[in-house]
Structure formats: C-alpha cells, structure tokens
DRENVEXKOL-835772 format. One record per residue: residue number from 1; x, y, z of N, C-alpha, C in turn; residue in three letters. Coordinates in steps of 0.2 Angstrom, whole numbers, always signed. Each point is the difference from the previous one (the first is absolute). Layout:
REM DRENVEXKOL-835772
num n_xx n_yy n_zz ca_xx ca_yy ca_zz c_xx c_yy c_zz residuo
NUM X Y Z X Y Z X Y Z ALA
...
***
This chain:
REM DRENVEXKOL-835772
num n_xx n_yy n_zz ca_xx ca_yy ca_zz c_xx c_yy c_zz residuo
1 +371 -185 -461 -7 +3 +0 -4 +2 +3 MET
2 -1 -2 +8 -1 +3 +3 +2 +9 +5 GLU
3 +5 +0 -3 +2 +7 +1 -3 +4 -3 SER
4 +1 -3 -5 -6 +6 -8 -8 +1 +3 LYS
5 -1 -6 +0 -5 +1 +3 -2 +4 +6 ILE
6 +4 +0 +4 +0 +5 +9 +2 +9 -4 LEU
7 +6 +1 -4 -2 +3 -2 -5 +4 -5 ALA
8 -3 -4 -5 -6 +2 -3 -6 +2 +7 PHE
9 -2 -5 +5 -4 +0 +4 +1 +8 +2 ILE
10 +6 +0 +3 +1 +8 +3 -1 +5 -4 ALA
11 +2 +2 -6 -3 +4 -8 -7 +1 +0 SER
12 -1 -5 +0 -8 -2 +0 -4 +5 +5 LEU
13 +3 -3 +5 -6 +3 +8 +1 +7 +1 TYR
14 +6 +2 -5 +2 +7 +2 -7 +6 -5 VAL
15 +0 -6 -6 -5 +4 -4 -6 -1 +4 ALA
16 -3 -4 +0 -6 -1 +2 +0 +3 +5 ILE
17 +4 +1 +5 -1 +6 +8 -1 +5 -3 VAL
18 +2 +2 -6 +0 +8 -2 -8 +3 -2 VAL
19 -1 -7 -6 -7 +0 -6 -4 +0 +8 SER
20 -1 -8 +4 -7 +2 +4 +5 +1 +6 HIS
21 -5 +6 +0 -1 +2 +12 -1 -4 +2 ALA
22 -9 -5 -1 -1 -5 +6 -3 -6 -5 ALA
23 +0 -5 +6 -7 -5 -1 -7 +3 -3 PHE
24 -3 -3 -2 -8 +2 -1 -4 -1 +8 PRO
25 +4 -3 +1 -5 -1 +9 +3 +4 +4 SER
26 +7 +3 +0 +2 +5 +5 -3 +7 -4 GLU
27 +0 +1 -7 -4 +7 -3 -8 -2 +4 GLU
28 -4 -4 -2 -7 -1 +6 +3 +4 +6 TYR
29 +5 -4 +5 -2 +2 +4 +1 +8 +3 TRP
30 +6 +2 -3 +1 +7 -2 -7 +5 -3 ASN
31 -3 +0 -3 -6 -1 -4 -6 +1 +8 SER
32 +1 -5 +2 -6 +0 +6 +1 +3 +8 MET
33 +9 -1 +1 +0 +2 +7 +7 +3 -2 LEU
34 +1 +5 -2 +5 +6 -4 +4 +1 +6 PRO
35 -3 +0 +8 +3 +2 +5 +5 -1 +5 ASN
36 -2 -9 -1 +0 -6 +1 +7 -4 -3 THR
37 +7 +0 +4 +4 -2 -1 -3 -8 -2 PRO
38 +4 -2 -4 +2 -9 +1 +4 -2 +3 MET
39 -3 -6 +3 +8 -3 +4 +4 -6 -3 PRO
40 +5 +0 +2 +5 -4 -1 -2 -7 -3 LYS
41 -5 -1 +5 -2 -9 +0 -5 +2 -6 SER
42 -3 +5 -3 -4 -3 -5 +3 +2 -7 LEU
43 +3 +6 +3 +7 +1 -8 +2 -5 -3 LYS
44 +2 -6 +7 +3 -8 +1 -2 -3 -9 ASP
45 -8 +0 +0 -2 -4 -4 -4 -1 -5 LEU
46 +2 +8 -4 -2 +1 -6 +5 -1 -6 LEU
47 -5 -4 -5 +5 -2 -4 -4 +3 -6 GLN
48 +3 +0 -7 -3 -1 -6 -4 -5 -1 PRO
49 -6 -1 -6 -3 -8 +0 +3 -2 -3 THR
50 +1 -7 +4 +1 -6 -1 -1 -2 -9 PRO
51 +7 -3 -2 -1 -2 -8 -6 -6 +1 GLU
52 -1 -5 +5 -5 -5 -1 -6 +4 +0 TRP
53 -3 +6 +1 -7 +2 +0 -1 +6 -4 LEU
54 +7 +3 -5 -2 +7 -4 -7 -3 -4 GLU
55 +2 -6 -4 -5 -1 -4 -7 -1 +1 ASP
56 -3 -3 +8 -4 +0 +3 -3 +5 +2 LYS
57 +2 +6 +3 -1 +6 +3 +1 +5 -5 SER
58 +4 -1 -5 -2 +6 -7 +6 +4 +1 GLY
59 +6 -1 +7 +4 +3 +0 +7 +1 -3 LEU
60 +2 +2 -4 +6 -3 -3 +6 +5 +0 ARG
61 +5 -2 -1 +7 +5 -2 +4 -4 -6 GLY
62 +8 +2 +1 +3 +0 -6 +4 -8 +3 VAL
63 +1 -4 -6 +4 -6 +1 +6 +3 -3 GLY
64 +5 -4 +2 +6 -2 -4 +0 -6 +1 VAL
65 +2 -5 -6 +3 -6 +1 +9 -2 -5 ASN
66 +1 -7 +3 +8 -2 -1 -3 -7 +0 SER
67 +6 -5 -2 -2 -6 +1 +1 -4 +5 ASN
68 +4 +7 +9 -1 -6 +4 -4 +6 +5 ASN
69 -1 +7 -2 -3 +4 +4 -6 +3 -4 ALA
70 -1 +4 +6 -8 +5 -2 +2 +7 +4 SER
71 -4 +6 -3 +2 +5 +6 -9 +4 -2 VAL
72 -2 -2 +3 -6 +6 -2 -2 +4 +7 SER
73 -3 +6 -5 -1 +7 +7 -6 +2 -1 VAL
74 -4 +0 +9 -8 +0 -2 +1 +4 +4 GLY
75 -8 +1 +2 +1 +11 +2 +0 +0 +7 SER
76 +9 +2 -1 +4 +1 +7 +5 -4 +3 GLY
77 +2 -6 -7 +5 -4 +5 +3 -4 -6 GLY
78 +5 -2 +0 +2 -6 -6 +1 -6 +3 VAL
79 -1 -5 -2 +0 -6 -1 +4 -5 -2 SER
80 +7 -4 +1 +4 -3 -4 -1 -7 +3 VAL
81 -1 -4 -6 -1 -7 +2 +5 -6 -4 ASN
82 +2 -3 +2 +6 -4 -4 -5 -7 +0 THR
83 +4 -3 -5 -1 -9 -1 +4 -5 +3 THR
84 +5 +2 +3 +6 -2 +3 -6 -2 +9 ARG
85 +3 -3 +4 +0 -1 +7 -7 +1 +2 ASN
86 -2 -4 -4 -9 -3 +1 +0 +7 +0 ASN
87 -1 +4 -4 -5 +7 +0 +0 +5 +5 GLY
88 +8 +2 -1 +0 +5 +7 -2 +8 -3 THR
89 -3 +1 +5 -3 +8 -3 +3 +6 +6 HIS
90 +1 +3 -4 +1 +8 +2 -2 +3 -1 VAL
91 -4 +5 +5 -5 +5 -1 +3 +9 +3 SER
92 +1 +5 -2 +2 +5 +1 -7 +7 -1 VAL
93 -2 +0 +6 -4 +3 +0 +2 +8 +0 GLY
94 -5 +3 +1 -1 +8 -2 +4 +1 +9 GLY
95 -2 +9 -1 +3 +3 +4 -5 -2 +9 PRO
96 +5 -4 +4 -3 -2 +7 -1 -7 -4 GLY
97 +1 -3 -3 -1 -6 -2 +3 -6 +2 GLY
98 +9 +1 +0 +5 -4 -2 -1 -6 -3 GLY
99 +5 -3 +3 +0 -5 -5 +0 -7 +2 ILE
100 -4 -7 -3 -2 -5 +3 +3 -4 -5 THR
101 +2 -8 +3 +3 -3 -3 -6 -8 +3 VAL
102 -3 -2 -5 -3 -8 +3 +0 -4 -6 GLY
103 +0 -6 +1 -4 -6 -8 -7 +1 +1 SER
104 +1 -4 -8 -10 +0 -2 +0 -8 -3 HIS
105 -5 -2 -3 -1 -5 +0 -2 +2 -9 ASN
106 +1 -7 -4 +2 +1 -7 -7 +3 -2 ARG
107 -2 +2 +1 -7 +6 +0 +2 +8 -1 ASN
108 +4 +1 +5 +3 +5 +3 -4 +3 +4 GLY
109 -5 -4 +5 -4 +3 +5 +4 -2 +7 LYS
110 +0 +3 +4 +2 +1 +7 +3 -6 +3 PRO
111 +2 -7 +1 +0 -3 +6 -1 +2 +7 ILE
112 -6 -1 +2 -3 -1 +5 +4 -3 +6 TYR
113 +4 +1 +7 +2 -2 +5 -5 +1 +8 PHE
114 -3 -5 +0 -1 +1 +6 -6 -7 +2 ARG
115 +3 -5 +5 -3 -6 +4 -5 +1 +4 VAL
116 +1 +2 +5 -6 -2 +6 -1 +8 +3 SER
117 -5 +4 -3 -2 +7 +3 -5 -3 +7 PRO
118 +4 +5 +2 -5 -1 +8 -5 +7 +0 SER
119 -4 +1 +6 -3 +3 +1 +3 +8 +0 SER
120 -3 +5 -5 +1 +8 -1 +0 +3 +7 ASN
121 +3 +1 +6 +1 +3 +6 -6 +4 +4 PRO
122 +2 +4 -7 -2 +8 -2 -8 +1 -4 PHE
123 -3 -8 +0 -6 +0 -2 -4 -4 +8 ILE
124 -3 +5 +3 -3 -2 +5 -5 -6 +1 TYR
125 -2 +0 -3 -7 -5 -1 +2 -10 +1 ARG
126 +10 +2 -2 +2 -8 +0 +2 -2 +6 TYR
127 -1 -6 +1 +5 -5 +7 +8 +0 -1 ALA
128 +2 +0 +3 +9 +0 -2 +0 -8 -1 ALA
129 +6 -3 -7 +0 -4 +1 +3 -4 +4 ALA
130 +2 -7 +2 +2 -6 +5 +5 +4 +1 ALA
131 +6 +0 -6 +7 +2 +0 +4 +7 +0 THR
132 -6 +6 -1 -2 +6 -2 +5 +5 +8 GLN
133 -3 -3 +8 +4 +3 +3 +9 -2 +0 LEU
134 +1 -4 -2 +9 -1 +3 +1 +1 -9 ARG
135 -2 -1 -4 +5 +2 -6 -3 +6 -4 ASP
136 -7 +3 +0 -1 +8 -2 +6 +5 +2 ASP
137 +4 +5 -4 +1 +5 +3 -2 +5 +4 PRO
138 -6 +0 -4 -6 +4 +0 +0 +0 +8 ALA
139 -2 -6 +5 -1 +2 +6 +2 +3 +4 ALA
140 +7 +2 -2 +6 +5 +5 -2 +7 -2 ALA
141 -7 +3 -4 +0 +6 -1 -7 +1 +6 LEU
142 -3 -5 +3 -7 +1 +3 +3 +3 +6 PHE
143 -3 +7 +4 +2 +3 +6 -9 +1 +3 PHE
144 +2 +2 +7 -6 +2 +4 +1 +9 -1 LEU
145 -5 +4 -1 -1 +7 +1 +7 +1 +5 GLU
146 -3 -2 +6 +3 +3 +5 +9 +3 -3 LYS
147 +1 -4 -3 +8 -2 +0 +3 +5 -7 ASP
148 -5 +3 -2 +3 +6 -6 +0 +8 +2 LEU
149 +7 -4 +3 +5 +9 +3 +4 +2 +1 ARG
150 +3 +4 -1 +6 +2 -3 +5 -5 +9 ALA
151 +6 -2 -2 +3 -3 +3 +1 -7 +4 ALA
152 -7 -1 -5 -3 -10 +2 +5 -2 -6 THR
153 +3 -9 +3 +1 -2 -2 -1 -9 -7 LYS
154 -1 +0 -3 -2 -4 -6 +2 -4 -4 MET
155 +2 -7 +1 +2 -5 -4 -5 +1 -5 THR
156 +5 -1 -5 -5 +3 -8 +5 -4 -6 LEU
157 -5 -2 -5 +5 -2 -7 -5 +4 -5 ARG
158 +2 +4 -5 -4 +1 -5 +7 -2 -6 PHE
159 -6 -6 -2 +3 -5 -4 -1 +4 -10 THR
160 +7 -1 -4 -3 +3 -7 -4 -6 -3 LYS
161 -3 +6 -3 -5 -5 -5 -1 -4 -4 PRO
162 -1 -6 +3 +2 -5 -4 -5 +0 -6 ALA
163 -4 +1 -1 -8 +1 -7 +3 +8 -2 ASN
164 +6 -3 -5 +0 +7 -4 -4 +1 -7 ARG
165 -7 -5 +0 -4 +0 -7 -1 +6 +1 GLN
166 +1 +3 -7 -2 +10 -2 -5 -3 -4 LYS
167 -2 +10 +0 -8 +0 -1 +0 -2 -8 PHE
168 -5 -1 -2 -2 +0 -7 -3 +8 +0 LEU
169 -1 +4 -7 -4 +2 +0 -7 +0 +1 PRO
170 -4 +4 +3 -9 -1 -1 -3 -2 -6 ARG
171 +3 +1 -9 -4 -2 -6 +1 -8 +1 ARG
172 +9 +0 +0 +2 -9 +2 -4 -2 +5 ALA
173 +0 +1 +4 -1 -3 +7 -8 -1 -2 ALA
174 -6 +3 -3 -7 -3 +0 +1 -2 -8 ALA
175 +6 -1 -4 -1 -7 -3 +1 -8 +0 SER
176 +2 -1 +6 +0 -6 +5 -7 +0 +4 LEU
177 -2 -7 +1 -2 -1 +4 +1 +1 +8 PRO
178 -6 +2 +6 +1 -2 +3 -6 -2 +3 PHE
179 -1 -7 +4 -9 +0 +5 +3 -7 -1 SER
180 +0 -5 +6 -1 -6 +2 -4 -5 -6 SER
181 -5 +1 -4 -4 -2 -4 +5 +1 -7 ALA
182 +4 +6 -1 +6 -2 -4 +5 -2 -1 ALA
183 +2 -7 +6 +7 -2 +2 +2 -2 -5 LEU
184 -5 -8 -2 +6 -2 -5 +1 +4 -8 PRO
185 -3 +7 -1 +3 +3 -3 +7 +3 +2 GLU
186 -1 +5 +6 +4 -1 +1 +8 -1 +2 ILE
187 +0 -7 +1 +3 -5 +0 +5 +0 -9 TYR
188 -6 -1 -2 +6 -1 -7 +1 +8 -3 ARG
189 -2 +6 +4 +2 +7 -4 +9 +0 +3 GLU
190 -2 -2 +6 +9 +0 +3 +4 -8 -1 LEU
191 -5 -2 -1 +5 -7 -3 +0 -4 +8 SER
192 -2 +0 +6 +0 -2 +5 -3 -7 -2 VAL
193 +3 -4 +4 -4 -7 +1 -4 +0 +6 GLY
194 -6 -2 -1 -5 -2 +4 +2 -6 +4 PRO
195 -1 +4 +8 +3 -6 +5 +8 +2 +3 GLY
196 +0 +4 -3 +9 +3 +2 -1 +4 +4 SER
197 +5 +2 +4 +3 +6 +5 -3 +5 +0 GLY
198 +2 +3 -10 -2 +6 -1 -9 -1 -2 GLU
199 -2 -6 -2 -4 +1 +0 -6 +2 +4 ALA
200 +2 -3 +9 -3 +0 +5 +0 +7 +3 GLU
201 +5 +5 -1 +1 +6 +3 -6 +3 -4 ALA
202 +1 +1 -9 -6 +3 -3 -4 -1 +1 ILE
203 -3 -5 +2 -8 -3 +2 -2 +6 +8 THR
204 +5 -3 +4 +0 +3 +6 -1 +8 +0 LYS
205 +4 +4 -7 -2 +7 +1 -6 +2 -5 THR
206 -2 -6 -4 -6 +5 -3 -6 +0 +6 VAL
207 +1 -7 +0 -5 +1 +7 -2 +3 +5 ARG
208 +5 +2 +2 +1 +6 +5 -2 +8 -1 GLU
209 +3 -1 -8 -2 +6 -3 -9 +0 +0 CYS
210 -3 -7 -3 -7 +2 +1 -3 -1 +5 GLU
211 +3 -1 +6 -3 +0 +5 +0 +8 +2 ASP
212 +5 +3 +0 -2 +7 +1 -3 +4 -3 ALA
213 -5 -2 -6 -5 +4 +0 -5 -1 +3 ALA
214 +2 -5 +4 -9 -1 +4 +1 +2 +8 ARG
215 +6 +2 +2 +1 +3 +4 -3 +8 +4 GLU
216 -1 -2 +5 -5 +9 +3 +4 +6 +0 GLU
217 +8 -1 +0 +4 +4 -2 +0 +2 -9 GLU
218 +2 +6 +0 +2 +2 -7 +7 -4 -4 ARG
219 -3 -4 -4 +9 -8 -2 +0 +0 -6 ALA
220 +6 +0 -2 +1 -3 -5 +6 -2 -4 LEU
221 +1 -3 -3 +6 -3 -4 +3 +6 -9 CYS
222 +5 +4 +6 +1 +4 -9 +4 -6 -2 ALA
223 +1 -1 -8 +4 -3 -3 +4 +6 -5 THR
224 +0 +6 +2 +5 +2 -5 +1 +6 +5 SER
225 +3 +4 -1 +2 +7 +4 -4 +5 -2 LEU
226 -2 +1 -5 -7 +3 +0 -4 +0 +3 GLU
227 -4 -8 +2 -4 -1 +6 +0 +2 +6 ALA
228 +8 -2 +3 -2 +3 +5 +2 +9 +0 MET
229 +1 +1 -3 +0 +7 -1 -8 +3 +3 VAL
230 -6 -2 -4 -6 +0 -3 -3 -1 +8 ASP
231 +3 -5 +2 -1 -3 +8 +0 +4 +4 PHE
232 +5 +2 +1 +2 +6 +5 -3 +7 +0 ALA
233 +1 +4 -10 -4 +6 +1 -7 -2 +2 ALA
234 -3 -5 +1 -8 -3 -1 +1 +2 +9 SER
235 +2 -5 +4 +1 +0 +6 +5 +6 +6 ALA
236 +5 +3 -5 +0 +4 +6 +0 +8 -2 VAL
237 +0 -2 -8 -3 +8 -3 +7 +1 -6 GLY
238 -1 +3 -6 +5 +0 -3 +2 +8 +0 PRO
239 -2 +3 +5 +4 +7 +2 +5 -1 +5 ALA
240 -2 -6 +6 +3 -1 +6 +6 -5 +0 ASP
241 -4 -6 -4 +5 -5 +0 +9 +0 +0 ALA
242 +2 -2 +5 +7 -2 -1 +0 -7 +3 ARG
243 +8 -3 -2 +1 -7 -2 +6 +1 +6 ALA
244 +0 -6 +3 +7 +0 +6 +1 -7 -1 VAL
245 +8 -4 +0 +1 -4 +2 +6 -3 +4 SER
246 +1 -4 +2 +7 -3 +4 +5 +2 -5 THR
247 +6 +2 +5 +6 +2 -5 +6 -5 +5 GLU
248 +2 -4 +0 +4 -3 +4 +10 -2 -1 ALA
249 +5 +0 +3 +5 +0 -4 +2 -6 +2 GLU
250 -2 -5 +2 +2 -5 +4 -6 -6 -2 SER
251 +0 -7 -2 -5 -5 +1 +1 -7 +7 ALA
252 +7 +5 +3 +1 -6 +4 -7 +0 +7 GLU
253 -1 -3 +3 -1 -1 +8 +4 +3 +4 ARG
254 -1 +7 +5 +2 +3 +3 -3 +4 +4 MET
255 +3 +3 +8 -2 +4 +3 +1 +6 -2 GLU
256 -8 +5 -3 +2 +6 +0 -5 +4 +5 TYR
257 +5 +6 +0 -2 +5 +5 -7 +6 -1 LEU
258 -5 +0 +2 -4 +6 -2 +2 +6 +1 VAL
259 +4 +2 -7 +1 +9 +2 -6 +3 -1 GLU
260 -3 +1 -4 -7 +5 -1 -5 -6 -1 GLY
261 -7 +6 +1 -6 -5 -2 -5 +7 -3 VAL
262 -5 +1 -5 -3 +7 -4 -5 -4 -3 ARG
263 -5 +4 +2 -5 -3 -4 -4 +4 -5 ARG
264 +0 -5 -5 -2 +3 -5 -7 -3 -6 ILE
265 -3 +7 -2 -6 -2 -2 -7 +3 +3 GLY
266 +2 +4 +5 -6 +6 +4 -4 -2 +3 GLY
267 +1 -8 +0 -7 -2 +2 -6 -2 -4 GLY
268 +0 +2 -7 -4 -2 -4 +2 -7 -3 ARG
269 -3 -1 -6 -1 -7 -5 +8 -3 +1 ALA
270 +0 -7 +0 +7 -2 +3 -4 -8 -5 VAL
271 +4 -2 -8 -2 -5 -1 +11 -3 -2 ALA
272 -3 -7 -3 +9 -1 -1 -3 -7 -4 ALA
273 +7 +1 -3 +2 -8 -8 +4 -4 +3 CYS
274 -3 -6 +0 +5 -5 +0 +4 -5 -4 HIS
275 +5 +1 -2 +2 -6 -5 -1 -7 +0 LYS
276 -5 -1 -4 -3 -6 -3 +6 -7 -3 GLU
277 +1 -4 +0 +2 -6 -2 -3 -2 -7 GLU
278 +3 +1 -6 -4 +1 -6 +6 -2 -6 TYR
279 +0 +1 -7 +4 +0 -3 +3 +6 -2 ALA
280 -5 +5 +1 +0 +6 +0 -1 +7 +6 TYR
281 +1 +6 -2 +0 +2 +7 -8 -1 +2 ALA
282 -3 -2 +6 -6 +2 +2 +0 +2 +9 VAL
283 -4 +5 +0 -1 +2 +5 -7 -2 +3 PHE
284 -3 +3 +5 -4 -5 +6 -1 +9 +1 TYR
285 -4 +3 +0 -1 +7 +2 -7 +0 +5 CYS
286 +1 +4 +5 -5 +0 +6 +0 +6 +3 HIS
287 -8 +3 +3 +0 +4 +3 +0 -4 +7 GLU
288 +4 +7 +5 +0 -2 +7 -4 +3 +4 MET
289 -4 -1 +1 -3 +4 +6 +4 +0 +7 ASP
290 -3 +4 +5 +5 -2 +6 +4 +0 +1 GLY
291 +6 +2 -4 +7 +0 -2 +3 +7 +0 THR
292 +7 +0 +4 +3 +5 -3 +7 -2 +0 VAL
293 +2 +3 -4 +8 +1 -5 +7 +4 +6 ALA
294 +4 -3 -2 +6 +3 +4 +6 +1 -5 HIS
295 +3 +2 +0 +9 +0 -2 +4 +0 +5 ARG
296 +4 -7 +0 +3 +0 +6 +10 -1 -3 VAL
297 +3 +3 +7 +7 +3 -3 +2 -6 +3 SER
298 +7 -6 -3 +2 -3 +3 +7 -2 +0 LEU
299 +3 -2 +6 +9 -1 -4 -1 -9 +6 VAL
300 +5 -1 -5 +4 -5 +2 +7 -3 +2 GLY
301 +1 -6 +0 +7 -1 +3 +7 +3 -7 ALA
302 +4 +6 +2 +4 +0 -5 -4 +5 -3 GLY
303 -5 +2 +1 -1 +8 +0 -5 -2 -6 GLY
304 -2 -5 -3 -5 -2 -5 -8 +4 +2 VAL
305 -1 +3 -6 -8 +5 +2 -6 -4 -5 ARG
306 -5 +1 +3 -5 -3 -3 -5 +7 +0 ALA
307 -3 +2 -5 -8 +4 -1 -6 -2 +2 ARG
308 -2 -2 +2 -8 -8 +2 -4 +5 +0 ALA
309 -5 -3 -3 -7 +2 -1 -3 -5 +8 VAL
310 -2 +2 +1 -5 -5 +9 -10 +3 -3 ALA
311 -2 -6 +2 -8 +0 -2 -1 -1 +9 VAL
312 -4 +5 +2 -4 -5 +5 -7 +1 +1 CYS
313 -6 -6 +0 -4 -1 +0 -5 +0 +5 HIS
314 -3 +5 +3 -4 +1 +5 -3 -6 +3 ARG
315 -4 -4 -5 -6 -3 -1 +1 -7 -2 ASP
316 +1 -6 +4 +4 -7 -4 -6 -3 +1 THR
317 -8 +2 +1 -4 -4 +2 -4 -6 -7 SER
318 +3 +1 -3 -3 -1 -7 +5 -4 -2 GLY
319 +6 +0 +1 +7 -4 -2 -4 -8 +2 TRP
320 +6 -4 -6 +0 -9 +4 +1 +0 +7 ASN
321 -2 -4 +4 +3 -1 +7 +7 -4 +1 PRO
322 +1 -4 -9 +6 -2 +0 +6 +2 -3 GLU
323 -3 +9 -2 +4 +1 -6 +8 +2 +6 HIS
324 +8 +2 -6 +4 -3 +2 +1 +6 +7 LEU
325 +0 +7 -1 -2 +5 +5 -1 -1 +8 ALA
326 -5 -7 -1 -2 -1 +9 +3 -5 +1 PHE
327 +3 -6 -4 +5 -5 +2 +9 +5 +3 LYS
328 +0 +5 -6 +6 +3 +3 +0 +4 +7 VAL
329 -2 +4 +1 -4 +4 +6 -2 -3 +6 LEU
330 -3 -6 -2 -5 -3 +7 -5 +4 +2 GLY
331 -4 +3 -3 -7 +6 +3 -6 -4 -7 VAL
332 -6 +0 +2 -5 -1 -6 -4 +5 -2 LYS
333 -2 +0 -4 -5 +4 -4 -1 +6 +2 PRO
334 +1 +5 -2 -6 +6 +5 +3 +3 +7 GLY
335 +4 -2 +3 +3 -2 +6 +6 +5 +1 SER
336 +2 +2 -5 +4 +7 -2 +5 +0 -6 VAL
337 +2 +10 -1 +0 +0 -7 +9 -4 -1 PRO
338 -2 -2 -7 +6 -5 -4 +2 +6 -3 VAL
339 +9 -2 +0 +2 +4 -7 +5 -4 -4 CYS
340 +2 +1 -6 +7 -3 -3 +1 +4 -5 HIS
341 +5 +1 -1 +6 +2 -5 -3 -5 -6 TYR
342 +1 +4 -5 -2 -1 -8 +9 -3 -3 LEU
343 +0 -4 -4 +6 -1 -5 +1 +4 -2 PRO
344 +4 +0 -3 +2 +5 -7 -3 +1 -6 GLU
345 -3 -7 -3 -6 +3 -6 -7 -1 +3 ASP
346 +1 +1 +5 -9 +2 +4 +0 +7 -3 HIS
347 -7 +3 -2 -1 +8 +0 -5 +3 +5 ILE
348 +1 +3 +4 -7 +4 +4 -2 +6 -1 VAL
349 -5 +3 -2 -2 +3 -3 -2 +7 +4 TRP
350 -1 +5 +2 -1 +6 +4 +0 +5 -2 VAL
351 -6 +4 +3 -1 +8 -1 +5 +4 -1 SER
352 +3 +4 -2 +4 +4 +1 +0 +6 +6 LYS
353 -7 +0 +3 -1 +6 +4 -3 -3 +6 ASN
***
C-alpha cells in the first residue's frame, strides 16, 4: 500500500510542477522584486495552504480520499495524509518546496514543539537569559569589527534551523488572530493548551511583535512572505532590494579561516528579518540604522565552507546593557562596533548599489 501511495505521489508531483509554476507567495515575490532572487532559506518555507485552513481562508484545492489515505492538491503542492501512525502527513511542495514529513493532531493542525524559549539575541532590547551564554549556539556568532578581515580565524557554529515552520499565504495568515488580546482564541485555533511550552512560545512571539510596533526604528512582524516583501520594498526600495542569507555546509562547531570579506549594500539602507518561534513562519523585521552588511567567505576543517552574512552595528548605545553580545565580548554599550553572523534562516535586506 505504501509503495502505491509513493508512486502516486511521484506522478502527482510531476503533474503539479508542470501545471503550477510557483506558489502564490513566490509569484508575489517575483512581481514585486523581479530582479531579486529568493534565498533558498525562504524557498524552503513555502507550502500550499494547509488543509485545516482551506475553509477559513477561502483557499481550496482538490481532494482525493480513500479509506486509509487522503490526497489534496492545493495551489502549488500536494498533501498526503494517512489515518495510520497517528496521522502521518507528507507534503510535496512545488519548485523549491521540497518534501516534509511531520505529525498532526486529530484536528489536522500542526503539533508545535518548543518548551522553554529564550531571549532572541538578534533583538537588541532584550537581556540575555540566564543560561543563554552557555547554551545558545548564537553566542559564538558575535565578534568585534576589528576581527572582520581576511586570514582571521574564528570558532563558529552555524546551526541548521530547528524551527522549520512554513509560511502561510497572506490570505490564510490574515484569517488567524494574532494579538495578545486574542491569545485564548489563538490557542484554540492552533489546538495548543494554555500554560504549555507551546503556549509560552506563542505568547512571547505575539508580545515581541506588538512591542515592535512601538519601537523608534521601523519594525514589524511579517506573518507571511508577502508581508516580508512589502516591508523590504518599503525599507530598502522595490527597485533596489536584495535579499541575502547565510549558507553553511556544516552545523558543527569548528575553527574557520576568513578567506575574504566583501561589503554589500552600497552603504544605503539595511534591514533584517529574524525567524520567530511560532506555529507557522513569522519573521521579526526591522531597519538597522548605523549598520553595514558583509558577505564573508569561510573555510573550516576538511575544506568545509560557509558563505556567511555578517552585520556590524556601529552604534550599540541603545542596546540593553545585559544583551548577549556584551556578555560574550566583554564590552559595554556604545564603546566599540559589534558584529555578528546571521543564522541560515535569517534574512538581510540591502540595496543593490
């Protein structure tokens, strides 16, 4: 039975790739940013509208059902669900979408795993959590600007994204509540128990996003790829926006040699989008004044390579004095420029010229 399902998936996937050139979110990207390639880290987060949201958002596909399995064809991908093995779910995305396998609860909604979220080290108003200096792999990514030069050696760890939640199309995301006042409704919609680790992570993200709206710098939380594109077009300019992200061959901690450093962005606006912990993809996006971005070529043990994105903040006087960067580097706010590499699932927006 499983071999027949897999054969059917393969044939159906070919048909979908031919008939659907791109996801709606990808089409929006191409229309707004026609000269800007989409980083792989974002392409990996594309998906058709989840089945449990089709009725709510008004986005429907085609469904085929049998006694033990259902196959649904949405806009840009294929979804296969079985009633065995606690509802195993297989989704085959369109071009660049890949294949993902996960578990769902009895309502068909994604089961969300996160127990004790810590402070996001790339949001600079937050103090480091008590164990963050010891436990957070991001601690290794901070360094001083004077060390950003060829032939420097750095011990780094570019972890692979643990949070693999996918984007919802804008229409689907807009159909879901997203505010602290609506937290009980959010828990119900996502089938999350109040007081659970998942609820804690959701609450933290929603409140961070509400704080973003009150920041002096322009910031918002993008709950869809379309919303991220709109932010980038506004912050950097639709004709000039370029999206870059880190690509690393290894997730192991190792010593790297800096082979080359190239400044990107032409000295104009820089913005960044950092992935948050949520039941679907949400990015905290913000402009960064007094910041420059670099593309850094690194080589590690055995020839392992990384093409990393590094940003250097020339003015950190407004950061929380207890921020992780100051604990790692032993410096004070505003004393010296502070730099950090970005994980793979974070995006920097710069101008092309």
